[in-house]
BANUMI-45149 format. One record per residue (C-alpha): residue in one letter; x negated, y negated, z negated. Coordinates in Angstrom, 2 decimals. Example, Ala and Ser with C-alpha at 12.3 -4.5 7.8 and 13.67 -1.06 7.14 Angstrom:
% residues 2
{residuo A; xx -12.30; yy 4.50; zz -7.80}
{residuo S; xx -13.67; yy 1.06; zz -7.14}
This chain:
% residues 402
{residuo X; xx 0.00; yy 0.00; zz 0.00}
{residuo X; xx -2.83; yy -2.35; zz -0.89}
{residuo X; xx -4.49; yy -1.53; zz 2.42}
{residuo X; xx -1.29; yy -2.40; zz 4.30}
{residuo X; xx -1.05; yy -5.77; zz 2.53}
{residuo X; xx -4.66; yy -6.56; zz 3.41}
{residuo X; xx -4.00; yy -5.62; zz 7.04}
{residuo X; xx -0.92; yy -7.83; zz 7.12}
{residuo X; xx -2.87; yy -10.77; zz 5.68}
{residuo X; xx -5.63; yy -10.27; zz 8.26}
{residuo X; xx -3.08; yy -10.18; zz 11.08}
{residuo X; xx -1.45; yy -13.39; zz 9.82}
{residuo X; xx -4.84; yy -15.13; zz 9.63}
{residuo X; xx -5.75; yy -13.97; zz 13.13}
{residuo X; xx -2.36; yy -15.14; zz 14.41}
{residuo X; xx -2.87; yy -18.57; zz 12.86}
{residuo X; xx -6.38; yy -18.81; zz 14.30}
{residuo X; xx -5.05; yy -17.88; zz 17.74}
{residuo X; xx -2.31; yy -20.50; zz 17.48}
{residuo X; xx -4.82; yy -23.13; zz 16.35}
{residuo X; xx -7.14; yy -22.29; zz 19.23}
{residuo X; xx -4.18; yy -22.36; zz 21.61}
{residuo X; xx -3.03; yy -25.72; zz 20.25}
{residuo X; xx -6.54; yy -27.11; zz 20.68}
{residuo X; xx -6.66; yy -25.88; zz 24.27}
{residuo X; xx -3.25; yy -27.36; zz 24.99}
{residuo X; xx -4.33; yy -30.69; zz 23.50}
{residuo X; xx -7.40; yy -30.76; zz 25.75}
{residuo X; xx -5.40; yy -29.87; zz 28.86}
{residuo X; xx -2.76; yy -32.44; zz 27.94}
{residuo X; xx -5.43; yy -35.11; zz 27.41}
{residuo X; xx -7.00; yy -34.42; zz 30.83}
{residuo X; xx -3.60; yy -34.69; zz 32.53}
{residuo X; xx -2.82; yy -37.88; zz 30.60}
{residuo X; xx -6.11; yy -39.52; zz 31.61}
{residuo X; xx -5.61; yy -38.67; zz 35.29}
{residuo X; xx -2.00; yy -39.85; zz 35.23}
{residuo X; xx -2.92; yy -42.94; zz 33.23}
{residuo X; xx -5.73; yy -43.98; zz 35.58}
{residuo X; xx -3.33; yy -43.93; zz 38.55}
{residuo X; xx -0.74; yy -46.03; zz 36.70}
{residuo X; xx -3.33; yy -48.49; zz 35.34}
{residuo X; xx -4.86; yy -49.04; zz 38.77}
{residuo X; xx -1.46; yy -49.32; zz 40.43}
{residuo X; xx -0.26; yy -51.73; zz 37.75}
{residuo X; xx -3.41; yy -53.85; zz 37.80}
{residuo X; xx -3.60; yy -54.42; zz 41.58}
{residuo X; xx 0.04; yy -55.50; zz 41.48}
{residuo X; xx -0.33; yy -57.57; zz 38.30}
{residuo X; xx -2.96; yy -59.74; zz 39.99}
{residuo X; xx -0.60; yy -60.26; zz 42.94}
{residuo X; xx 2.90; yy -60.65; zz 41.48}
{residuo X; xx 4.17; yy -62.55; zz 44.53}
{residuo X; xx 3.09; yy -59.74; zz 46.83}
{residuo X; xx 5.04; yy -57.21; zz 44.76}
{residuo X; xx 8.02; yy -59.57; zz 44.69}
{residuo X; xx 8.00; yy -59.82; zz 48.49}
{residuo X; xx 7.89; yy -56.02; zz 48.69}
{residuo X; xx 10.85; yy -55.67; zz 46.33}
{residuo X; xx 12.81; yy -58.15; zz 48.43}
{residuo X; xx 12.02; yy -55.98; zz 51.47}
{residuo X; xx 13.46; yy -53.00; zz 49.59}
{residuo X; xx 16.62; yy -54.92; zz 48.71}
{residuo X; xx 17.05; yy -56.04; zz 52.31}
{residuo X; xx 16.65; yy -52.46; zz 53.58}
{residuo X; xx 19.27; yy -51.29; zz 51.07}
{residuo X; xx 21.68; yy -54.09; zz 51.93}
{residuo X; xx 21.42; yy -55.59; zz 48.43}
{residuo X; xx 21.35; yy -59.32; zz 47.56}
{residuo X; xx 17.91; yy -60.92; zz 47.81}
{residuo X; xx 17.52; yy -63.46; zz 45.02}
{residuo X; xx 13.97; yy -64.73; zz 44.64}
{residuo X; xx 13.52; yy -65.82; zz 41.02}
{residuo X; xx 15.33; yy -62.89; zz 39.30}
{residuo X; xx 13.36; yy -60.55; zz 41.57}
{residuo X; xx 10.11; yy -62.27; zz 40.55}
{residuo X; xx 10.92; yy -61.74; zz 36.85}
{residuo X; xx 11.96; yy -58.13; zz 37.46}
{residuo X; xx 8.77; yy -57.55; zz 39.44}
{residuo X; xx 6.51; yy -58.83; zz 36.63}
{residuo X; xx 8.35; yy -56.69; zz 34.04}
{residuo X; xx 8.14; yy -53.56; zz 36.20}
{residuo X; xx 4.42; yy -54.11; zz 36.73}
{residuo X; xx 3.92; yy -54.57; zz 32.98}
{residuo X; xx 5.82; yy -51.34; zz 32.26}
{residuo X; xx 3.70; yy -49.39; zz 34.74}
{residuo X; xx 0.47; yy -50.84; zz 33.35}
{residuo X; xx 1.55; yy -50.16; zz 29.75}
{residuo X; xx 2.50; yy -46.57; zz 30.58}
{residuo X; xx -0.97; yy -46.00; zz 32.02}
{residuo X; xx -2.71; yy -47.39; zz 28.92}
{residuo X; xx -0.31; yy -45.50; zz 26.65}
{residuo X; xx -1.16; yy -42.24; zz 28.39}
{residuo X; xx -4.90; yy -42.71; zz 27.98}
{residuo X; xx -4.86; yy -44.01; zz 24.40}
{residuo X; xx -2.15; yy -41.61; zz 23.20}
{residuo X; xx -0.36; yy -44.43; zz 21.39}
{residuo X; xx 3.41; yy -43.85; zz 21.18}
{residuo X; xx 2.80; yy -40.95; zz 23.54}
{residuo X; xx 6.33; yy -39.56; zz 23.34}
{residuo X; xx 7.91; yy -42.91; zz 24.26}
{residuo X; xx 5.45; yy -43.62; zz 27.06}
{residuo X; xx 5.72; yy -40.06; zz 28.40}
{residuo X; xx 9.50; yy -40.24; zz 28.68}
{residuo X; xx 9.21; yy -43.75; zz 30.15}
{residuo X; xx 6.84; yy -42.35; zz 32.78}
{residuo X; xx 9.25; yy -39.49; zz 33.49}
{residuo X; xx 12.10; yy -41.99; zz 33.98}
{residuo X; xx 9.87; yy -44.13; zz 36.19}
{residuo X; xx 9.00; yy -41.16; zz 38.41}
{residuo X; xx 12.62; yy -39.98; zz 38.39}
{residuo X; xx 13.51; yy -43.24; zz 40.17}
{residuo X; xx 10.46; yy -43.64; zz 42.41}
{residuo X; xx 10.24; yy -40.08; zz 43.75}
{residuo X; xx 13.65; yy -39.96; zz 45.49}
{residuo X; xx 13.18; yy -43.58; zz 46.55}
{residuo X; xx 9.93; yy -42.75; zz 48.33}
{residuo X; xx 11.57; yy -39.69; zz 49.90}
{residuo X; xx 14.21; yy -42.00; zz 51.34}
{residuo X; xx 11.45; yy -44.28; zz 52.66}
{residuo X; xx 9.61; yy -41.35; zz 54.22}
{residuo X; xx 12.76; yy -40.12; zz 55.96}
{residuo X; xx 14.02; yy -43.51; zz 57.17}
{residuo X; xx 10.88; yy -45.67; zz 57.30}
{residuo X; xx 13.16; yy -48.53; zz 56.21}
{residuo X; xx 10.09; yy -50.26; zz 54.74}
{residuo X; xx 6.83; yy -49.47; zz 56.51}
{residuo X; xx 4.63; yy -49.71; zz 53.42}
{residuo X; xx 5.84; yy -48.74; zz 49.94}
{residuo X; xx 3.41; yy -51.12; zz 48.23}
{residuo X; xx 2.67; yy -48.69; zz 45.39}
{residuo X; xx -0.97; yy -49.87; zz 45.29}
{residuo X; xx -0.28; yy -53.42; zz 46.43}
{residuo X; xx -2.54; yy -54.49; zz 49.28}
{residuo X; xx -5.55; yy -52.69; zz 47.81}
{residuo X; xx -4.75; yy -49.25; zz 49.29}
{residuo X; xx -2.29; yy -48.64; zz 52.10}
{residuo X; xx -0.54; yy -45.27; zz 52.11}
{residuo X; xx 1.95; yy -43.90; zz 54.60}
{residuo X; xx 5.44; yy -43.30; zz 53.25}
{residuo X; xx 4.99; yy -39.52; zz 53.41}
{residuo X; xx 1.63; yy -39.74; zz 51.63}
{residuo X; xx 3.31; yy -41.84; zz 48.93}
{residuo X; xx 6.09; yy -39.29; zz 48.51}
{residuo X; xx 3.67; yy -36.36; zz 48.09}
{residuo X; xx 1.60; yy -38.43; zz 45.69}
{residuo X; xx 4.74; yy -38.94; zz 43.60}
{residuo X; xx 5.51; yy -35.21; zz 43.71}
{residuo X; xx 2.08; yy -34.53; zz 42.17}
{residuo X; xx 2.63; yy -37.24; zz 39.54}
{residuo X; xx 6.08; yy -35.82; zz 38.73}
{residuo X; xx 4.56; yy -32.36; zz 38.17}
{residuo X; xx 1.89; yy -33.91; zz 35.96}
{residuo X; xx 4.34; yy -35.82; zz 33.79}
{residuo X; xx 6.50; yy -32.72; zz 33.30}
{residuo X; xx 3.39; yy -30.86; zz 32.08}
{residuo X; xx 2.43; yy -33.82; zz 29.87}
{residuo X; xx 5.87; yy -33.74; zz 28.24}
{residuo X; xx 5.32; yy -30.07; zz 27.42}
{residuo X; xx 1.83; yy -30.62; zz 25.97}
{residuo X; xx 2.91; yy -33.76; zz 24.12}
{residuo X; xx 4.08; yy -31.70; zz 21.09}
{residuo X; xx 0.45; yy -30.68; zz 20.47}
{residuo X; xx -0.74; yy -34.28; zz 20.37}
{residuo X; xx -1.74; yy -35.65; zz 16.95}
{residuo X; xx -1.09; yy -39.40; zz 16.42}
{residuo X; xx -4.08; yy -41.15; zz 14.88}
{residuo X; xx -2.55; yy -44.55; zz 14.07}
{residuo X; xx 0.26; yy -45.63; zz 11.78}
{residuo X; xx 3.41; yy -47.22; zz 13.33}
{residuo X; xx 2.46; yy -50.87; zz 12.74}
{residuo X; xx -0.88; yy -50.97; zz 14.58}
{residuo X; xx 0.58; yy -48.66; zz 17.24}
{residuo X; xx 3.42; yy -51.14; zz 17.82}
{residuo X; xx 1.04; yy -54.10; zz 18.02}
{residuo X; xx -1.26; yy -52.33; zz 20.48}
{residuo X; xx 1.65; yy -51.13; zz 22.63}
{residuo X; xx 3.04; yy -54.69; zz 22.74}
{residuo X; xx -0.40; yy -55.97; zz 23.75}
{residuo X; xx -0.32; yy -53.62; zz 26.77}
{residuo X; xx 2.79; yy -55.40; zz 28.07}
{residuo X; xx 1.53; yy -58.84; zz 27.05}
{residuo X; xx -1.81; yy -58.39; zz 28.81}
{residuo X; xx -0.16; yy -57.45; zz 32.10}
{residuo X; xx 2.36; yy -60.30; zz 31.92}
{residuo X; xx -0.44; yy -62.77; zz 31.10}
{residuo X; xx -2.48; yy -61.66; zz 34.14}
{residuo X; xx 0.57; yy -61.93; zz 36.41}
{residuo X; xx 1.42; yy -65.39; zz 35.08}
{residuo X; xx -2.14; yy -66.63; zz 35.53}
{residuo X; xx -2.32; yy -65.34; zz 39.12}
{residuo X; xx 1.11; yy -66.79; zz 39.83}
{residuo X; xx -0.09; yy -70.25; zz 38.79}
{residuo X; xx -3.37; yy -69.85; zz 40.67}
{residuo X; xx -4.17; yy -67.11; zz 43.18}
{residuo X; xx -4.83; yy -63.36; zz 42.85}
{residuo X; xx -8.05; yy -62.61; zz 40.94}
{residuo X; xx -9.05; yy -60.27; zz 43.77}
{residuo X; xx -7.94; yy -61.10; zz 47.31}
{residuo X; xx -7.20; yy -57.92; zz 49.28}
{residuo X; xx -5.58; yy -59.80; zz 52.15}
{residuo X; xx -7.15; yy -60.28; zz 55.61}
{residuo X; xx -7.21; yy -64.07; zz 55.09}
{residuo X; xx -9.60; yy -64.00; zz 52.13}
{residuo X; xx -12.43; yy -66.53; zz 51.95}
{residuo X; xx -15.24; yy -65.60; zz 54.34}
{residuo X; xx -13.07; yy -63.69; zz 56.80}
{residuo X; xx -12.92; yy -64.82; zz 60.41}
{residuo X; xx -9.31; yy -64.74; zz 61.62}
{residuo X; xx -10.06; yy -64.07; zz 65.33}
{residuo X; xx -12.26; yy -61.12; zz 64.28}
{residuo X; xx -9.39; yy -59.79; zz 62.18}
{residuo X; xx -7.20; yy -59.92; zz 65.28}
{residuo X; xx -9.43; yy -57.74; zz 67.49}
{residuo X; xx -8.66; yy -54.15; zz 68.42}
{residuo X; xx -11.84; yy -52.01; zz 68.47}
{residuo X; xx -12.78; yy -50.17; zz 71.65}
{residuo X; xx -11.36; yy -46.68; zz 71.68}
{residuo X; xx -8.81; yy -47.40; zz 68.96}
{residuo X; xx -5.65; yy -45.28; zz 69.28}
{residuo X; xx -2.74; yy -46.99; zz 70.99}
{residuo X; xx 0.98; yy -46.68; zz 70.28}
{residuo X; xx 2.51; yy -43.54; zz 71.75}
{residuo X; xx 6.06; yy -43.61; zz 73.08}
{residuo X; xx 8.49; yy -40.95; zz 74.23}
{residuo X; xx 10.91; yy -41.77; zz 77.04}
{residuo X; xx 13.92; yy -39.63; zz 77.95}
{residuo X; xx 16.23; yy -40.06; zz 80.95}
{residuo X; xx 19.98; yy -39.49; zz 81.05}
{residuo X; xx 21.74; yy -38.50; zz 84.29}
{residuo X; xx 25.39; yy -37.63; zz 84.95}
{residuo X; xx 26.44; yy -34.76; zz 87.18}
{residuo X; xx 28.76; yy -36.23; zz 89.78}
{residuo X; xx 30.76; yy -33.01; zz 90.09}
{residuo X; xx 31.31; yy -32.03; zz 86.46}
{residuo X; xx 30.85; yy -35.45; zz 84.86}
{residuo X; xx 28.48; yy -33.88; zz 82.32}
{residuo X; xx 25.56; yy -36.00; zz 81.09}
{residuo X; xx 22.18; yy -34.35; zz 80.72}
{residuo X; xx 18.99; yy -35.60; zz 79.06}
{residuo X; xx 15.62; yy -35.02; zz 80.73}
{residuo X; xx 12.32; yy -35.18; zz 78.87}
{residuo X; xx 10.40; yy -36.86; zz 81.70}
{residuo X; xx 10.94; yy -38.57; zz 85.01}
{residuo X; xx 9.38; yy -35.61; zz 86.80}
{residuo X; xx 12.09; yy -33.33; zz 85.42}
{residuo X; xx 14.89; yy -35.80; zz 86.15}
{residuo X; xx 16.84; yy -35.48; zz 89.46}
{residuo X; xx 16.03; yy -39.09; zz 90.39}
{residuo X; xx 15.86; yy -38.23; zz 94.10}
{residuo X; xx 19.11; yy -36.23; zz 94.15}
{residuo X; xx 21.60; yy -39.09; zz 94.41}
{residuo X; xx 24.26; yy -36.84; zz 95.92}
{residuo X; xx 24.71; yy -34.64; zz 92.82}
{residuo X; xx 23.33; yy -36.83; zz 90.05}
{residuo X; xx 23.88; yy -40.41; zz 88.90}
{residuo X; xx 21.40; yy -42.31; zz 86.71}
{residuo X; xx 22.90; yy -43.46; zz 83.38}
{residuo X; xx 20.14; yy -44.79; zz 81.12}
{residuo X; xx 16.79; yy -44.17; zz 79.51}
{residuo X; xx 15.69; yy -44.25; zz 75.88}
{residuo X; xx 12.21; yy -45.08; zz 74.65}
{residuo X; xx 11.11; yy -44.56; zz 71.05}
{residuo X; xx 7.82; yy -44.89; zz 69.21}
{residuo X; xx 6.56; yy -41.45; zz 68.15}
{residuo X; xx 3.10; yy -42.40; zz 66.87}
{residuo X; xx 1.85; yy -45.81; zz 65.86}
{residuo X; xx -1.63; yy -46.73; zz 67.03}
{residuo X; xx -4.23; yy -49.02; zz 65.50}
{residuo X; xx -2.88; yy -52.31; zz 64.21}
{residuo X; xx -5.42; yy -55.06; zz 63.46}
{residuo X; xx -5.25; yy -56.67; zz 60.00}
{residuo X; xx -4.04; yy -59.93; zz 61.62}
{residuo X; xx -1.63; yy -59.32; zz 64.48}
{residuo X; xx 1.03; yy -62.00; zz 64.21}
{residuo X; xx -0.91; yy -65.28; zz 63.85}
{residuo X; xx 0.91; yy -67.78; zz 66.06}
{residuo X; xx 1.29; yy -71.50; zz 65.34}
{residuo X; xx 3.86; yy -73.52; zz 67.27}
{residuo X; xx 3.84; yy -77.31; zz 67.29}
{residuo X; xx 7.25; yy -78.86; zz 68.15}
{residuo X; xx 5.54; yy -81.39; zz 70.45}
{residuo X; xx 2.46; yy -79.56; zz 71.76}
{residuo X; xx 3.74; yy -75.98; zz 71.86}
{residuo X; xx 1.38; yy -73.10; zz 71.02}
{residuo X; xx -1.68; yy -74.57; zz 69.26}
{residuo X; xx -3.04; yy -71.29; zz 67.85}
{residuo X; xx -6.16; yy -71.33; zz 70.02}
{residuo X; xx -6.86; yy -74.97; zz 69.20}
{residuo X; xx -6.63; yy -74.27; zz 65.47}
{residuo X; xx -8.85; yy -71.18; zz 65.55}
{residuo X; xx -11.56; yy -72.66; zz 67.77}
{residuo X; xx -11.81; yy -76.09; zz 66.15}
{residuo X; xx -15.46; yy -76.69; zz 65.21}
{residuo X; xx -14.41; yy -79.04; zz 62.42}
{residuo X; xx -12.51; yy -78.26; zz 59.26}
{residuo X; xx -8.79; yy -77.60; zz 59.71}
{residuo X; xx -6.55; yy -77.96; zz 56.65}
{residuo X; xx -3.35; yy -75.91; zz 56.55}
{residuo X; xx -0.61; yy -76.44; zz 53.99}
{residuo X; xx 1.25; yy -73.11; zz 53.83}
{residuo X; xx 4.91; yy -73.35; zz 52.79}
{residuo X; xx 6.73; yy -70.31; zz 54.12}
{residuo X; xx 10.04; yy -71.37; zz 52.54}
{residuo X; xx 10.61; yy -75.06; zz 51.85}
{residuo X; xx 13.58; yy -74.42; zz 49.59}
{residuo X; xx 11.26; yy -72.51; zz 47.21}
{residuo X; xx 8.25; yy -74.82; zz 47.55}
{residuo X; xx 6.86; yy -76.56; zz 44.47}
{residuo X; xx 7.71; yy -80.18; zz 45.27}
{residuo X; xx 5.44; yy -81.49; zz 42.49}
{residuo X; xx 2.44; yy -80.59; zz 44.63}
{residuo X; xx 3.50; yy -82.72; zz 47.62}
{residuo X; xx 1.95; yy -85.96; zz 46.37}
{residuo X; xx -1.48; yy -84.29; zz 46.12}
{residuo X; xx -1.02; yy -82.78; zz 49.59}
{residuo X; xx -0.22; yy -86.24; zz 50.97}
{residuo X; xx -3.48; yy -87.54; zz 49.53}
{residuo X; xx -5.43; yy -84.66; zz 51.07}
{residuo X; xx -3.78; yy -85.41; zz 54.42}
{residuo X; xx -4.73; yy -89.09; zz 54.26}
{residuo X; xx -8.37; yy -88.45; zz 53.25}
{residuo X; xx -9.00; yy -85.66; zz 55.76}
{residuo X; xx -7.19; yy -87.42; zz 58.62}
{residuo X; xx -9.23; yy -90.57; zz 58.08}
{residuo X; xx -12.36; yy -88.44; zz 58.47}
{residuo X; xx -11.09; yy -87.01; zz 61.74}
{residuo X; xx -10.04; yy -83.57; zz 60.56}
{residuo X; xx -6.81; yy -81.87; zz 61.62}
{residuo X; xx -4.19; yy -81.27; zz 58.91}
{residuo X; xx -0.97; yy -79.33; zz 59.51}
{residuo X; xx 1.78; yy -77.85; zz 57.38}
{residuo X; xx 2.98; yy -74.36; zz 58.32}
{residuo X; xx 6.49; yy -73.17; zz 57.53}
{residuo X; xx 9.11; yy -70.66; zz 58.63}
{residuo X; xx 11.95; yy -72.99; zz 57.64}
{residuo X; xx 14.34; yy -74.38; zz 60.24}
{residuo X; xx 13.88; yy -77.84; zz 61.82}
{residuo X; xx 16.85; yy -79.10; zz 59.79}
{residuo X; xx 15.25; yy -77.90; zz 56.55}
{residuo X; xx 11.94; yy -79.46; zz 57.58}
{residuo X; xx 13.58; yy -82.87; zz 58.19}
{residuo X; xx 15.46; yy -82.72; zz 54.91}
{residuo X; xx 12.34; yy -81.71; zz 52.97}
{residuo X; xx 10.19; yy -84.39; zz 54.64}
{residuo X; xx 12.70; yy -87.15; zz 53.86}
{residuo X; xx 13.27; yy -86.02; zz 50.27}
{residuo X; xx 9.56; yy -85.75; zz 49.44}
{residuo X; xx 8.20; yy -88.52; zz 51.70}
{residuo X; xx 5.73; yy -86.15; zz 53.36}
{residuo X; xx 3.08; yy -87.76; zz 55.57}
{residuo X; xx 1.73; yy -84.64; zz 57.24}
{residuo X; xx 3.19; yy -82.98; zz 60.37}
{residuo X; xx 4.93; yy -79.61; zz 60.26}
{residuo X; xx 4.34; yy -76.66; zz 62.58}
{residuo X; xx 6.34; yy -73.46; zz 62.84}
{residuo X; xx 5.10; yy -69.99; zz 62.01}
{residuo X; xx 6.69; yy -66.66; zz 61.12}
{residuo X; xx 7.29; yy -66.05; zz 57.41}
{residuo X; xx 5.42; yy -62.72; zz 57.24}
{residuo X; xx 1.95; yy -64.04; zz 58.15}
{residuo X; xx 2.55; yy -67.11; zz 55.97}
{residuo X; xx 3.23; yy -64.85; zz 52.97}
{residuo X; xx 0.11; yy -62.86; zz 53.82}
{residuo X; xx -2.16; yy -65.86; zz 54.29}
{residuo X; xx -1.88; yy -67.08; zz 50.70}
{residuo X; xx 0.14; yy -66.16; zz 47.63}
{residuo X; xx 1.37; yy -69.66; zz 46.90}
{residuo X; xx 4.14; yy -71.94; zz 48.10}
{residuo X; xx 2.63; yy -74.38; zz 48.83}
{residuo X; xx -0.88; yy -73.05; zz 49.28}
{residuo X; xx -3.86; yy -74.72; zz 50.93}
{residuo X; xx -6.20; yy -72.94; zz 53.36}
{residuo X; xx -9.18; yy -74.60; zz 55.02}
{residuo X; xx -10.79; yy -72.94; zz 58.04}
{residuo X; xx -13.67; yy -73.81; zz 60.35}
{residuo X; xx -14.03; yy -72.12; zz 63.75}
{residuo X; xx -11.47; yy -69.60; zz 62.56}
{residuo X; xx -13.31; yy -68.66; zz 59.36}
{residuo X; xx -11.58; yy -69.16; zz 56.01}
{residuo X; xx -13.75; yy -71.58; zz 54.04}
{residuo X; xx -11.56; yy -72.24; zz 51.02}
{residuo X; xx -8.04; yy -71.63; zz 49.70}
{residuo X; xx -6.13; yy -72.56; zz 46.56}
{residuo X; xx -2.70; yy -72.88; zz 45.02}
{residuo X; xx -1.05; yy -76.19; zz 45.93}
{residuo X; xx -0.40; yy -76.99; zz 42.28}
{residuo X; xx -4.19; yy -77.09; zz 41.71}
{residuo X; xx -4.92; yy -79.30; zz 44.69}
{residuo X; xx -6.48; yy -82.29; zz 42.94}
{residuo X; xx -9.28; yy -80.34; zz 41.23}
{residuo X; xx -9.75; yy -77.76; zz 44.00}
{residuo X; xx -9.94; yy -80.40; zz 46.74}
{residuo X; xx -12.62; yy -82.32; zz 44.85}
{residuo X; xx -14.63; yy -79.11; zz 44.45}
{residuo X; xx -14.28; yy -78.44; zz 48.19}
{residuo X; xx -15.53; yy -81.92; zz 49.09}
{residuo X; xx -18.54; yy -81.63; zz 46.79}
{residuo X; xx -19.44; yy -78.08; zz 47.84}
{residuo X; xx -19.25; yy -78.77; zz 51.57}
{residuo X; xx -20.47; yy -82.41; zz 51.57}
{residuo X; xx -17.36; yy -83.56; zz 53.40}
């Protein structure tokens, strides 16, 4: 009997040791998954936090594709909060602080984003999901499969979460978790008032715009598929032919041509800048003149005049006067209608001339409304947020001896 009790005790000890070893292994596996998952979310959150306007534009594209109302300022607030949540989830995963809350938040996040990206992959309603901002471009299908992997990881993390041992009491955990959100919001707010800390756009300082517009030799071109529809004159039946060689184009007695359909089946190389076109109401297309000017050209970028910061106009007027007196060209670029331009000019007593440009390149050129870009022979020399014009313009003059 004593021997049996000893054996039972030994078995219980071995069982506990096995469970402890298993728990340790599960904690290690869970930590590895959390770090990998967290790194993706931190990077994704950071590159969007430094460009809150870019993420806002992308969300507005989503709303337009879904047929939902597109309201700028609420979308901007929602964008900053979503970025902060993503960034905080990533830090929460790595640090293990409030792991259960952050794990379920991540699961909810992926539960929304995974079917959304599947819809994008199937419909291509928005060409670029924007999950990594402008830092990394992924196809919609690549984004969907990336989310499938992340969904599998977060499910595993939720299972291993029960083996995690918290190492901080609730109060410091709460303060640190709140700082995750606060840090992201602070970065977004700073970049909103200035410009992104890192410029991933093709119009960053130092880039030559004409070079960004070139298509390299041998680059793949767009591939299209054309089908031809003919109607049988006898039966009235319409038939689709895959090519003109297969179509009965020379048999006009038995067949009648109806129509042809052409669709893009594979997109070729698209240069970083492919839609740069400036139209002057009096001179017409002045794109070439702007890009080849050997002197400095100042461009005030205001893609939407109804959303432009009117407090910056006085400083822009002063820049226009100083640069014009020195013989430099100064133009304002906007996608607003002529009526809106006239109304804005009269209300704000603008001195500078307006030119027309599509909204998409204007949003890409600079994340500010208004923003200031100075180029010389097509190369971006300087750019800044219009609200910082007084200080930034003085720095430009001193740096370039203008």
